[in-house]
PyMOL CGO cylinders between C-alpha atoms (Angstrom):
from pymol import cmd
from pymol.cgo import CYLINDER

trace = [
    CYLINDER, -87.56, -99.48, 8.93, -86.73, -96.20, 10.66, 0.3, 1, 1, 1, 1, 1, 1,
    CYLINDER, -86.73, -96.20, 10.66, -89.37, -93.59, 9.86, 0.3, 1, 1, 1, 1, 1, 1,
    CYLINDER, -89.37, -93.59, 9.86, -88.71, -90.41, 11.90, 0.3, 1, 1, 1, 1, 1, 1,
    CYLINDER, -88.71, -90.41, 11.90, -91.54, -87.95, 12.35, 0.3, 1, 1, 1, 1, 1, 1,
    CYLINDER, -91.54, -87.95, 12.35, -91.11, -84.99, 10.02, 0.3, 1, 1, 1, 1, 1, 1,
    CYLINDER, -91.11, -84.99, 10.02, -91.71, -81.50, 11.34, 0.3, 1, 1, 1, 1, 1, 1,
    CYLINDER, -91.71, -81.50, 11.34, -93.51, -78.99, 9.20, 0.3, 1, 1, 1, 1, 1, 1,
    CYLINDER, -93.51, -78.99, 9.20, -91.88, -75.61, 8.67, 0.3, 1, 1, 1, 1, 1, 1,
    CYLINDER, -91.88, -75.61, 8.67, -94.12, -72.57, 9.09, 0.3, 1, 1, 1, 1, 1, 1,
    CYLINDER, -94.12, -72.57, 9.09, -92.83, -69.25, 7.78, 0.3, 1, 1, 1, 1, 1, 1,
    CYLINDER, -92.83, -69.25, 7.78, -94.25, -65.95, 8.96, 0.3, 1, 1, 1, 1, 1, 1,
    CYLINDER, -94.25, -65.95, 8.96, -93.26, -63.23, 6.49, 0.3, 1, 1, 1, 1, 1, 1,
    CYLINDER, -93.26, -63.23, 6.49, -93.96, -59.58, 7.18, 0.3, 1, 1, 1, 1, 1, 1,
    CYLINDER, -93.96, -59.58, 7.18, -93.76, -56.97, 9.88, 0.3, 1, 1, 1, 1, 1, 1,
    CYLINDER, -93.76, -56.97, 9.88, -92.25, -57.48, 13.30, 0.3, 1, 1, 1, 1, 1, 1,
    CYLINDER, -92.25, -57.48, 13.30, -92.72, -54.64, 15.75, 0.3, 1, 1, 1, 1, 1, 1,
    CYLINDER, -92.72, -54.64, 15.75, -93.07, -53.53, 19.31, 0.3, 1, 1, 1, 1, 1, 1,
    CYLINDER, -93.07, -53.53, 19.31, -96.52, -52.83, 20.68, 0.3, 1, 1, 1, 1, 1, 1,
    CYLINDER, -96.52, -52.83, 20.68, -95.71, -49.94, 23.04, 0.3, 1, 1, 1, 1, 1, 1,
    CYLINDER, -95.71, -49.94, 23.04, -98.41, -50.17, 25.67, 0.3, 1, 1, 1, 1, 1, 1,
    CYLINDER, -98.41, -50.17, 25.67, -98.83, -48.24, 28.92, 0.3, 1, 1, 1, 1, 1, 1,
    CYLINDER, -98.83, -48.24, 28.92, -97.62, -51.35, 30.79, 0.3, 1, 1, 1, 1, 1, 1,
    CYLINDER, -97.62, -51.35, 30.79, -94.54, -51.82, 28.58, 0.3, 1, 1, 1, 1, 1, 1,
    CYLINDER, -94.54, -51.82, 28.58, -93.34, -53.23, 25.26, 0.3, 1, 1, 1, 1, 1, 1,
    CYLINDER, -93.34, -53.23, 25.26, -94.74, -56.45, 23.81, 0.3, 1, 1, 1, 1, 1, 1,
    CYLINDER, -94.74, -56.45, 23.81, -93.31, -58.10, 20.73, 0.3, 1, 1, 1, 1, 1, 1,
    CYLINDER, -93.31, -58.10, 20.73, -95.93, -57.96, 17.99, 0.3, 1, 1, 1, 1, 1, 1,
    CYLINDER, -95.93, -57.96, 17.99, -96.64, -58.45, 14.34, 0.3, 1, 1, 1, 1, 1, 1,
    CYLINDER, -96.64, -58.45, 14.34, -98.95, -61.18, 13.07, 0.3, 1, 1, 1, 1, 1, 1,
    CYLINDER, -98.95, -61.18, 13.07, -96.33, -63.07, 10.98, 0.3, 1, 1, 1, 1, 1, 1,
    CYLINDER, -96.33, -63.07, 10.98, -93.92, -63.53, 13.89, 0.3, 1, 1, 1, 1, 1, 1,
    CYLINDER, -93.92, -63.53, 13.89, -96.74, -64.40, 16.28, 0.3, 1, 1, 1, 1, 1, 1,
    CYLINDER, -96.74, -64.40, 16.28, -97.98, -66.99, 13.77, 0.3, 1, 1, 1, 1, 1, 1,
    CYLINDER, -97.98, -66.99, 13.77, -94.51, -68.57, 13.49, 0.3, 1, 1, 1, 1, 1, 1,
    CYLINDER, -94.51, -68.57, 13.49, -94.14, -68.61, 17.28, 0.3, 1, 1, 1, 1, 1, 1,
    CYLINDER, -94.14, -68.61, 17.28, -97.50, -70.30, 17.90, 0.3, 1, 1, 1, 1, 1, 1,
    CYLINDER, -97.50, -70.30, 17.90, -96.86, -72.83, 15.13, 0.3, 1, 1, 1, 1, 1, 1,
    CYLINDER, -96.86, -72.83, 15.13, -93.58, -73.65, 16.90, 0.3, 1, 1, 1, 1, 1, 1,
    CYLINDER, -93.58, -73.65, 16.90, -95.50, -74.16, 20.15, 0.3, 1, 1, 1, 1, 1, 1,
    CYLINDER, -95.50, -74.16, 20.15, -97.58, -76.77, 18.30, 0.3, 1, 1, 1, 1, 1, 1,
    CYLINDER, -97.58, -76.77, 18.30, -94.49, -78.67, 17.15, 0.3, 1, 1, 1, 1, 1, 1,
    CYLINDER, -94.49, -78.67, 17.15, -93.59, -77.07, 13.82, 0.3, 1, 1, 1, 1, 1, 1,
    CYLINDER, -93.59, -77.07, 13.82, -90.37, -75.27, 12.97, 0.3, 1, 1, 1, 1, 1, 1,
    CYLINDER, -90.37, -75.27, 12.97, -91.30, -71.57, 13.18, 0.3, 1, 1, 1, 1, 1, 1,
    CYLINDER, -91.30, -71.57, 13.18, -89.38, -69.13, 10.98, 0.3, 1, 1, 1, 1, 1, 1,
    CYLINDER, -89.38, -69.13, 10.98, -89.74, -65.33, 10.99, 0.3, 1, 1, 1, 1, 1, 1,
    CYLINDER, -89.74, -65.33, 10.99, -88.84, -63.42, 7.81, 0.3, 1, 1, 1, 1, 1, 1,
    CYLINDER, -88.84, -63.42, 7.81, -88.73, -59.65, 8.26, 0.3, 1, 1, 1, 1, 1, 1,
    CYLINDER, -88.73, -59.65, 8.26, -86.51, -56.59, 8.54, 0.3, 1, 1, 1, 1, 1, 1,
    CYLINDER, -86.51, -56.59, 8.54, -85.63, -54.26, 11.42, 0.3, 1, 1, 1, 1, 1, 1,
    CYLINDER, -85.63, -54.26, 11.42, -83.70, -51.04, 11.76, 0.3, 1, 1, 1, 1, 1, 1,
    CYLINDER, -83.70, -51.04, 11.76, -80.13, -50.95, 13.05, 0.3, 1, 1, 1, 1, 1, 1,
    CYLINDER, -80.13, -50.95, 13.05, -81.11, -49.27, 16.31, 0.3, 1, 1, 1, 1, 1, 1,
    CYLINDER, -81.11, -49.27, 16.31, -81.85, -50.18, 19.91, 0.3, 1, 1, 1, 1, 1, 1,
    CYLINDER, -81.85, -50.18, 19.91, -85.45, -51.27, 19.25, 0.3, 1, 1, 1, 1, 1, 1,
    CYLINDER, -85.45, -51.27, 19.25, -84.37, -53.36, 16.26, 0.3, 1, 1, 1, 1, 1, 1,
    CYLINDER, -84.37, -53.36, 16.26, -81.67, -55.12, 18.30, 0.3, 1, 1, 1, 1, 1, 1,
    CYLINDER, -81.67, -55.12, 18.30, -84.18, -55.76, 21.09, 0.3, 1, 1, 1, 1, 1, 1,
    CYLINDER, -84.18, -55.76, 21.09, -86.54, -57.34, 18.55, 0.3, 1, 1, 1, 1, 1, 1,
    CYLINDER, -86.54, -57.34, 18.55, -83.76, -59.64, 17.33, 0.3, 1, 1, 1, 1, 1, 1,
    CYLINDER, -83.76, -59.64, 17.33, -82.89, -60.65, 20.91, 0.3, 1, 1, 1, 1, 1, 1,
    CYLINDER, -82.89, -60.65, 20.91, -86.54, -61.26, 21.78, 0.3, 1, 1, 1, 1, 1, 1,
    CYLINDER, -86.54, -61.26, 21.78, -87.27, -63.37, 18.68, 0.3, 1, 1, 1, 1, 1, 1,
    CYLINDER, -87.27, -63.37, 18.68, -84.12, -65.42, 19.28, 0.3, 1, 1, 1, 1, 1, 1,
    CYLINDER, -84.12, -65.42, 19.28, -84.98, -65.95, 22.96, 0.3, 1, 1, 1, 1, 1, 1,
    CYLINDER, -84.98, -65.95, 22.96, -88.41, -67.33, 21.99, 0.3, 1, 1, 1, 1, 1, 1,
    CYLINDER, -88.41, -67.33, 21.99, -86.81, -70.09, 19.90, 0.3, 1, 1, 1, 1, 1, 1,
    CYLINDER, -86.81, -70.09, 19.90, -88.16, -68.87, 16.57, 0.3, 1, 1, 1, 1, 1, 1,
    CYLINDER, -88.16, -68.87, 16.57, -85.66, -69.25, 13.76, 0.3, 1, 1, 1, 1, 1, 1,
    CYLINDER, -85.66, -69.25, 13.76, -85.18, -65.93, 12.08, 0.3, 1, 1, 1, 1, 1, 1,
    CYLINDER, -85.18, -65.93, 12.08, -84.31, -64.58, 8.69, 0.3, 1, 1, 1, 1, 1, 1,
    CYLINDER, -84.31, -64.58, 8.69, -84.57, -61.01, 9.91, 0.3, 1, 1, 1, 1, 1, 1,
    CYLINDER, -84.57, -61.01, 9.91, -82.44, -58.55, 7.97, 0.3, 1, 1, 1, 1, 1, 1,
    CYLINDER, -82.44, -58.55, 7.97, -81.02, -55.48, 9.67, 0.3, 1, 1, 1, 1, 1, 1,
    CYLINDER, -81.02, -55.48, 9.67, -81.33, -52.37, 7.50, 0.3, 1, 1, 1, 1, 1, 1,
    CYLINDER, -81.33, -52.37, 7.50, -80.07, -48.83, 7.88, 0.3, 1, 1, 1, 1, 1, 1,
    CYLINDER, -80.07, -48.83, 7.88, -83.46, -47.13, 7.51, 0.3, 1, 1, 1, 1, 1, 1,
    CYLINDER, -83.46, -47.13, 7.51, -84.72, -45.17, 10.50, 0.3, 1, 1, 1, 1, 1, 1,
    CYLINDER, -84.72, -45.17, 10.50, -87.40, -46.83, 12.59, 0.3, 1, 1, 1, 1, 1, 1,
    CYLINDER, -87.40, -46.83, 12.59, -90.93, -45.73, 11.83, 0.3, 1, 1, 1, 1, 1, 1,
    CYLINDER, -90.93, -45.73, 11.83, -93.25, -45.00, 14.72, 0.3, 1, 1, 1, 1, 1, 1,
    CYLINDER, -93.25, -45.00, 14.72, -97.02, -45.08, 14.67, 0.3, 1, 1, 1, 1, 1, 1,
    CYLINDER, -97.02, -45.08, 14.67, -99.48, -44.76, 17.47, 0.3, 1, 1, 1, 1, 1, 1,
    CYLINDER, -99.48, -44.76, 17.47, -103.08, -45.64, 18.07, 0.3, 1, 1, 1, 1, 1, 1,
    CYLINDER, -103.08, -45.64, 18.07, -105.48, -44.51, 20.73, 0.3, 1, 1, 1, 1, 1, 1,
    CYLINDER, -105.48, -44.51, 20.73, -108.51, -46.43, 21.84, 0.3, 1, 1, 1, 1, 1, 1,
    CYLINDER, -108.51, -46.43, 21.84, -111.61, -44.46, 22.65, 0.3, 1, 1, 1, 1, 1, 1,
    CYLINDER, -111.61, -44.46, 22.65, -114.69, -46.00, 24.24, 0.3, 1, 1, 1, 1, 1, 1,
    CYLINDER, -114.69, -46.00, 24.24, -116.77, -45.47, 21.11, 0.3, 1, 1, 1, 1, 1, 1,
    CYLINDER, -116.77, -45.47, 21.11, -114.21, -45.58, 18.29, 0.3, 1, 1, 1, 1, 1, 1,
    CYLINDER, -114.21, -45.58, 18.29, -110.69, -46.54, 17.31, 0.3, 1, 1, 1, 1, 1, 1,
    CYLINDER, -110.69, -46.54, 17.31, -108.41, -43.96, 15.69, 0.3, 1, 1, 1, 1, 1, 1,
    CYLINDER, -108.41, -43.96, 15.69, -105.01, -44.56, 14.14, 0.3, 1, 1, 1, 1, 1, 1,
    CYLINDER, -105.01, -44.56, 14.14, -102.64, -41.64, 13.76, 0.3, 1, 1, 1, 1, 1, 1,
    CYLINDER, -102.64, -41.64, 13.76, -99.40, -41.50, 11.81, 0.3, 1, 1, 1, 1, 1, 1,
    CYLINDER, -99.40, -41.50, 11.81, -96.33, -39.77, 13.12, 0.3, 1, 1, 1, 1, 1, 1,
    CYLINDER, -96.33, -39.77, 13.12, -93.77, -39.99, 15.86, 0.3, 1, 1, 1, 1, 1, 1,
    CYLINDER, -93.77, -39.99, 15.86, -94.78, -41.26, 19.25, 0.3, 1, 1, 1, 1, 1, 1,
    CYLINDER, -94.78, -41.26, 19.25, -95.74, -38.50, 21.62, 0.3, 1, 1, 1, 1, 1, 1,
    CYLINDER, -95.74, -38.50, 21.62, -93.21, -37.85, 24.40, 0.3, 1, 1, 1, 1, 1, 1,
    CYLINDER, -93.21, -37.85, 24.40, -95.89, -38.60, 27.02, 0.3, 1, 1, 1, 1, 1, 1,
    CYLINDER, -95.89, -38.60, 27.02, -96.00, -42.35, 26.20, 0.3, 1, 1, 1, 1, 1, 1,
]
cmd.load_cgo(trace, "trace")
């Protein structure tokens, strides 16, 4: 009897984003990272999210696709939202707003 091994499907649902660091952009967002790492362990990884119809959104789509994660990422016409965080030696502060031009 032929009994093929079944793969589990792991779905990461939620934000997908760019971490804009001094050394460059890194694809981030816990749900997509979770789906990617589950795929590395042999599961089918699926990302469910939404991105803006802009350059950063298209780059996210290209990056997710290049990693082999299946995606159900919708493209919307809402403007991208930017947030920034600064690490201080003694505390961590999160600030809302547009990214400063100096980054």
